Structure formats: structure tokens, C-alpha cells
C-alpha positions as CSV (number, residue, x, y, z in Angstrom):
1,M,-29.3,47.6,-58.1
2,A,-26.2,45.7,-57.8
3,A,-25.0,47.0,-54.6
4,V,-28.3,46.4,-53.2
5,C,-28.1,42.9,-53.9
6,A,-24.1,42.6,-52.4
7,L,-25.5,44.2,-49.2
8,V,-28.7,41.8,-48.9
9,T,-25.9,38.8,-49.5
10,A,-23.4,40.1,-47.0
11,L,-26.3,40.7,-44.2
12,A,-27.8,36.8,-44.7
13,A,-24.2,35.6,-44.8
14,C,-23.6,37.5,-41.4
15,A,-27.1,36.1,-40.0
16,A,-26.6,32.3,-41.1
17,P,-25.5,30.0,-38.3
18,H,-21.7,29.3,-38.1
19,P,-20.8,25.6,-37.3
20,V,-19.9,24.7,-33.9
21,Q,-16.1,24.0,-33.5
22,R,-15.9,21.2,-31.2
23,P,-12.8,20.6,-29.1
24,R,-11.1,17.6,-30.8
25,P,-10.7,14.1,-28.1
26,A,-7.7,13.9,-26.7
27,S,-5.6,11.2,-28.7
28,S,-5.8,7.8,-27.4
29,A,-2.1,7.7,-26.6
30,A,-2.4,10.5,-23.8
31,T,-5.8,9.1,-22.2
32,T,-4.1,5.7,-21.9
33,A,-0.8,6.3,-21.0
34,P,0.6,3.7,-18.2
35,A,1.4,5.0,-15.0
36,P,4.9,5.1,-13.6
37,R,5.9,1.9,-12.4
38,P,6.6,2.1,-8.7
39,P,9.9,1.8,-7.7
40,T,11.4,-1.3,-6.3
41,L,14.9,-2.8,-5.4
42,A,17.3,-4.4,-7.4
43,P,17.9,-8.1,-6.9
44,G,19.7,-9.2,-3.6
45,P,23.0,-11.3,-3.8
46,A,23.0,-14.2,-6.1
47,G,19.7,-12.6,-7.8
48,L,17.3,-13.4,-4.7
49,T,14.3,-11.2,-3.6
50,P,15.7,-8.1,-2.2
51,V,14.9,-7.0,1.1
52,F,14.2,-3.5,2.1
53,E,14.3,-2.6,5.9
54,H,14.6,1.3,6.0
55,A,15.7,4.0,4.2
56,P,19.3,5.6,4.2
57,R,19.4,7.7,7.0
58,G,21.0,10.6,6.0
59,A,17.8,10.8,3.1
60,G,16.2,13.2,5.3
61,K,13.5,12.9,8.4
62,T,10.9,10.9,6.8
63,V,9.4,7.6,8.5
64,A,6.5,5.1,6.9
65,L,4.1,3.9,9.2
66,T,2.9,0.4,7.9
67,F,-0.2,-1.8,8.8
68,D,-0.5,-5.4,8.6
69,A,-4.0,-6.6,7.7
70,D,-3.6,-9.9,8.8
71,M,-5.9,-12.6,8.8
72,T,-5.6,-16.5,7.8
73,A,-7.0,-18.7,5.6
74,G,-8.6,-20.5,8.1
75,Q,-10.3,-17.8,10.1
76,G,-13.2,-17.6,8.0
77,P,-15.4,-19.3,10.9
78,R,-14.2,-16.7,13.3
79,A,-15.0,-13.7,11.3
80,A,-18.6,-15.4,10.9
81,A,-19.0,-15.7,14.2
82,G,-18.6,-11.8,14.8
83,E,-15.1,-11.7,15.3
84,R,-13.5,-8.1,13.7
85,F,-10.2,-8.4,11.5
86,D,-10.9,-4.9,10.0
87,H,-10.4,-1.8,11.8
88,P,-12.2,1.1,10.4
89,R,-12.0,3.7,13.0
90,L,-8.2,3.2,12.6
91,I,-8.6,4.1,8.9
92,A,-10.6,6.6,9.5
93,T,-8.2,8.4,12.1
94,L,-5.1,8.1,9.3
95,R,-7.5,10.0,7.0
96,A,-8.6,12.6,9.5
97,L,-4.8,12.6,10.3
98,E,-3.9,12.8,6.4
99,V,-1.1,10.3,7.1
100,P,0.1,8.7,3.7
101,S,0.2,4.8,4.8
102,T,1.0,1.3,3.4
103,V,-1.3,-1.4,4.0
104,F,0.4,-5.1,3.8
105,M,-2.8,-7.1,3.1
106,T,-3.8,-10.6,3.0
107,G,-6.0,-12.0,0.2
108,R,-8.1,-13.4,2.9
109,W,-8.6,-10.2,4.3
110,A,-9.6,-8.5,1.5
111,E,-11.7,-11.2,0.3
112,E,-13.6,-11.0,4.0
113,Y,-13.5,-7.2,3.3
114,P,-14.0,-6.3,-0.2
115,D,-15.3,-2.8,0.0
116,Q,-12.6,-1.5,2.6
117,A,-10.1,-2.8,0.7
118,R,-11.4,-1.5,-2.7
119,S,-11.9,1.8,-0.7
120,L,-8.0,1.4,0.2
121,G,-6.9,0.6,-2.8
122,R,-8.7,3.7,-4.5
123,D,-7.7,6.2,-2.0
124,P,-4.4,8.1,-2.7
125,L,-3.8,8.3,0.7
126,F,-2.8,4.7,1.1
127,E,-1.3,1.9,-0.8
128,V,-1.8,-1.6,-0.7
129,A,1.0,-4.0,-0.8
130,N,0.9,-7.9,-0.8
131,H,1.0,-9.7,2.8
132,S,0.4,-13.5,1.3
133,Y,-2.9,-14.9,0.6
134,S,-2.9,-16.9,3.7
135,H,-1.1,-15.3,6.1
136,Y,0.7,-18.8,6.7
137,A,4.7,-18.6,7.3
138,F,7.5,-18.8,4.8
139,T,9.6,-20.8,7.4
140,D,9.3,-23.3,10.1
141,D,9.0,-22.1,13.7
142,C,7.3,-18.7,13.0
143,H,5.4,-17.6,16.0
144,G,2.8,-20.7,15.7
145,L,2.0,-19.8,12.4
146,P,1.1,-22.7,9.9
147,T,3.8,-23.2,7.5
148,L,3.5,-23.2,3.6
149,G,5.8,-25.5,1.4
150,R,8.5,-24.1,-0.7
151,D,6.7,-25.2,-3.6
152,R,3.5,-23.0,-2.7
153,M,5.1,-20.1,-1.7
154,R,5.1,-18.2,-5.0
155,A,1.6,-18.9,-5.8
156,D,0.4,-18.0,-2.1
157,V,1.5,-14.6,-3.1
158,E,0.2,-14.5,-6.8
159,R,-3.3,-15.6,-5.2
160,A,-3.4,-12.5,-3.1
161,Y,-2.8,-10.3,-6.1
162,T,-5.5,-12.3,-7.7
163,A,-7.6,-11.6,-4.5
164,F,-7.1,-7.5,-4.7
165,R,-7.7,-7.7,-8.6
166,E,-11.1,-9.6,-7.9
167,V,-12.3,-7.3,-5.4
168,G,-11.1,-4.0,-7.4
169,V,-8.1,-3.0,-5.4
170,A,-6.4,-0.3,-7.9
171,R,-2.6,-0.8,-8.9
172,P,-1.6,-2.8,-5.6
173,M,2.1,-2.2,-4.8
174,P,5.0,-4.8,-6.1
175,Y,6.0,-5.2,-2.3
176,F,5.7,-8.3,-0.1
177,R,6.0,-8.8,3.7
178,F,6.1,-11.9,4.9
179,P,3.5,-13.2,7.3
180,G,5.8,-13.1,11.0
181,G,8.5,-11.5,9.2
182,C,9.9,-15.0,9.0
183,Y,11.9,-15.5,5.9
184,D,15.2,-17.8,4.8
185,R,17.4,-17.8,1.7
186,E,14.6,-20.6,0.4
187,A,11.9,-18.1,0.8
188,L,13.6,-15.5,-1.0
189,K,14.7,-17.6,-4.0
190,A,10.9,-19.1,-4.4
191,L,9.9,-15.6,-4.8
192,V,12.3,-14.4,-7.4
193,P,9.5,-15.0,-10.4
194,A,6.9,-12.9,-8.2
195,G,9.2,-10.0,-9.1
196,V,8.4,-8.5,-5.4
197,T,10.5,-6.3,-2.9
198,A,10.5,-8.1,0.1
199,V,9.7,-5.4,2.7
200,Q,10.5,-5.6,6.4
201,W,10.8,-3.0,9.1
202,D,13.3,-1.3,11.6
203,V,10.7,-0.2,14.3
204,V,8.6,-2.7,15.5
205,G,5.2,-1.3,17.2
206,G,4.7,-3.6,19.9
207,D,0.7,-3.2,19.1
208,A,-0.2,-6.8,18.6
209,F,-2.6,-7.9,21.5
210,A,-1.7,-4.7,23.5
211,T,-4.0,-2.6,25.3
212,D,-1.9,-0.1,26.7
213,A,-2.2,2.7,23.6
214,G,0.5,4.9,25.6
215,A,3.1,1.8,25.8
216,V,2.7,1.1,22.1
217,A,3.5,5.1,21.2
218,R,6.5,5.1,23.3
219,Q,7.9,2.1,21.8
220,V,7.5,3.7,18.4
221,L,8.8,7.1,19.3
222,D,11.7,6.0,21.2
223,A,13.3,3.5,18.4
224,V,12.0,5.7,15.3
225,R,14.9,7.2,13.1
226,P,15.4,9.1,9.9
227,G,13.8,6.3,7.4
228,S,12.2,4.2,9.8
229,V,9.7,1.8,8.4
230,V,7.4,1.2,11.5
231,V,5.1,-2.0,11.6
232,L,1.7,-1.7,13.4
233,H,-1.7,-3.6,12.7
234,C,-5.1,-2.6,11.8
235,T,-7.1,-5.5,13.0
236,R,-9.2,-4.7,15.9
237,S,-9.5,-8.3,17.4
238,A,-5.5,-8.4,17.6
239,A,-4.3,-4.7,17.8
240,P,-7.4,-3.2,20.0
241,A,-5.1,-0.3,21.1
242,T,-3.7,0.9,18.0
243,E,-5.9,3.7,16.7
244,R,-5.4,5.3,20.4
245,A,-1.6,5.1,19.7
246,V,-1.5,6.5,16.2
247,R,-3.4,9.9,17.7
248,E,-0.2,10.1,20.3
249,I,2.3,9.2,17.6
250,V,1.7,11.1,14.5
251,P,1.5,15.0,16.0
252,E,4.2,13.8,18.4
253,L,6.6,12.7,14.8
254,R,5.3,15.8,13.0
255,R,6.5,17.9,16.3
256,R,10.3,16.3,15.8
257,G,10.3,17.2,12.4
258,Y,9.5,14.2,10.8
259,R,7.7,13.8,7.2
260,L,5.2,10.9,7.0
261,V,5.6,8.8,3.8
262,K,4.2,5.6,1.9
263,V,7.1,2.4,1.6
264,S,7.4,3.4,-2.0
265,D,8.7,6.8,-1.1
266,L,11.4,5.3,1.0
267,I,12.1,2.8,-1.4
268,A,12.9,5.5,-4.3
269,T,15.6,6.9,-1.8
270,A,17.3,3.7,-1.7
271,P,20.8,3.5,-3.9
272,T,19.7,0.3,-5.6
273,A,16.3,1.4,-6.7
274,P,15.6,2.4,-10.2
275,L,13.6,5.6,-11.1
276,P,10.0,5.2,-12.1
277,G,9.7,5.5,-15.8
């Protein structure tokens, strides 16, 4: 009888449901680890904002295509009247061709096209960098642009970053491009507290107000070298030929053995760029 009772007890234990072993949630340290910091350059001479124009020529056949999303603080009425400062077809082409790109965006552009700004900021193919809020010049006599006073320069850059955050741009880069490419020692000094690396270029695309896409493509392809930074634009009204030019530039660069990268990839190869961490 004792043996029968023991057997019944054993069978009941086998039939009883076992508690479900649920996986433990990952530790908060693992889920909230900060992303690596983007590479930047060390301060320039006398501690001024560093300026990057191209990567070391011996660092490999890489080239960065960059696109300026220009819009001045005073162009809102023109946008309201129908002028287009965006270029969705160009962005679609870059995505179709799988071209990693850096977009230097003004804060005013981000406010005018928040959905597009947010989409670019969340797409790993792109990185969004700072092109000021107002697209006003940081020096006198800069292509006819209105000029910022020295006391407003840092605030203008920081206002652009605020605009990016407000429209949902994820992780804008600590890179700044001077409107018109114009800067001097005073401008570099004014931006030191902003902690940015100023990014210029060594290849001018010549697409501003151009209508001949072939001429733009030839200008880029004739000038590009290993490590080059190419400046182009992504505004329909000011650069209507850029999308067609890109469709010529990208396949030819790849045919020549170039690898298309973002500006951050080039800066990471610079001798004074600290490793992300």
C-alpha cells in the first residue's frame, strides 16, 4: 500500500504545472549605454575651433558627399509663397544609390521641413550637421549674405541645435559649416564654447543655381582626390541640377574605386581626431 501511495504521489507531481521561467530583463546599464561620441578634431592653434577640409590623402580612396540645406531666417515668406528649399527627389536618389551622406542643415530649414529633417536624422544612411540657424554670414562680404555680429555667433549655432531637437532629429553631429564657407579668426574664437569642428571642403560642386548637371558632375569628378569632402546643395530652388548630377557622380566614383563615406568617417582618420569612446 505504501508503494502505491508513493507511485500516486510521483504521478501527481509530474502532472502538476511547472512555474514558467521567464527571462530576466536586461540590466539598465546594458539598455541605456550611451552611443559612442562622434570623432572631432582637437582644438586648433591658440585653442581656436578646429577646421577640417579633407582626410589624409594616404588614408584610402574615400570621399564624402555633403549637402547644404540652406534657408535663411528671412526666407519664410518665400517658402509660404511656394518656393521650395527642400529636395525630396535628391534624398530619394541618395537612398536608392545607398550613398552615405552628411547634410549640413540650417535650423530654419529644419523648422520649415520638420518631417524631412526628422527622417534624415533617424536614417543611418545620413548624418545631420549644423549649418547655423539663420544662414547669415560669420564674416563681412560673404556672397552678399546678411552678417551676424560676433556676440551672436555662438547663439546662432546653438539655436540650430535647439531646432533640431525640437523637430526630433536624433543625434545631430558636432560639426559646423560656415554659411558661404566664410570664416576668420574671430569667428573661430567665438565658436570655441560650442565645441564643434568646423567642416569646409576641398571640392566645390558648383551646383548652386546651375542647370547643367553634366557640368556639375565633371567639375566634381575632375577635382576629387582620396579623402575629399565635396560640397553640394539639397535645395530645389537654388540647385535644380544636383539630383541629376549625383546620378552621374556616384557610379563613376565607384567605378574608379572610391568608397563613399560620411564626414565623421573621414574625421576619424585625421591624425588629431580622438577615437570615439
